[in-house]
C-alpha positions as CSV (number, residue, x, y, z in Angstrom):
1,X,8.7,83.2,76.5
2,X,5.7,81.0,77.3
3,X,4.4,78.0,75.4
4,X,0.8,79.2,76.0
5,X,1.1,82.8,74.9
6,X,-2.2,83.7,73.1
7,X,-0.6,86.6,71.2
8,X,2.9,85.6,70.2
9,X,3.0,82.4,68.2
10,X,4.9,79.4,69.4
11,X,7.2,79.6,66.4
12,X,8.5,82.9,67.7
13,X,10.0,81.0,70.7
14,X,12.2,79.0,68.5
15,X,13.2,82.1,66.4
16,X,14.2,84.0,69.5
17,X,16.2,81.1,70.8
18,X,18.0,80.8,67.5
19,X,18.7,84.5,67.5
20,X,20.2,84.2,71.0
21,X,22.5,81.3,70.1
22,X,26.1,82.2,70.3
23,X,25.6,85.4,72.3
24,X,26.8,84.7,75.9
25,X,24.9,87.9,77.1
26,X,21.5,86.7,76.0
27,X,19.6,83.9,77.7
28,X,16.2,82.7,76.7
29,X,13.8,80.9,79.1
30,X,10.7,79.1,78.0
31,X,8.0,78.3,80.6
32,X,5.0,76.0,79.9
33,X,2.5,78.6,81.1
34,X,2.3,82.2,82.1
35,X,0.2,83.5,79.1
36,X,1.2,86.7,77.4
37,X,2.8,88.1,80.5
38,X,5.2,85.2,80.7
39,X,7.7,85.1,83.5
40,X,6.0,87.9,85.5
41,X,2.9,85.7,85.6
42,X,4.8,82.4,86.1
43,X,7.5,83.6,88.6
44,X,6.8,87.1,89.8
45,X,9.5,87.2,92.5
46,X,12.1,85.9,90.1
47,X,11.2,88.4,87.5
48,X,11.2,91.3,90.0
49,X,14.7,90.2,91.1
50,X,16.0,90.1,87.5
51,X,14.7,93.6,86.8
52,X,16.1,95.0,90.0
53,X,19.5,93.4,89.3
54,X,19.5,94.7,85.7
55,X,18.8,98.3,86.8
56,X,21.1,98.1,89.8
57,X,24.0,97.3,87.4
58,X,23.1,99.8,84.7
59,X,25.1,102.9,84.9
60,X,22.2,105.3,84.8
61,X,20.1,103.7,87.5
62,X,22.8,102.2,89.8
63,X,21.6,104.0,92.8
64,X,17.9,104.1,92.0
65,X,17.1,100.5,92.8
66,X,17.9,99.4,96.4
67,X,19.3,95.9,97.0
């Protein structure tokens, strides 16, 4: 989530954060900038690592994404 997203209103950030509260498997991150593409625009390498890790640990794509 980014604070300067021109499409998704700022109020959605708080709603998503509240929806994630109490769920240890969901983490929300707000960055001050990044526009509508959010974390890929703000931290592209971090985002690529998160996606690769997710797919590496998923049962259907465990061998499709190299470390």
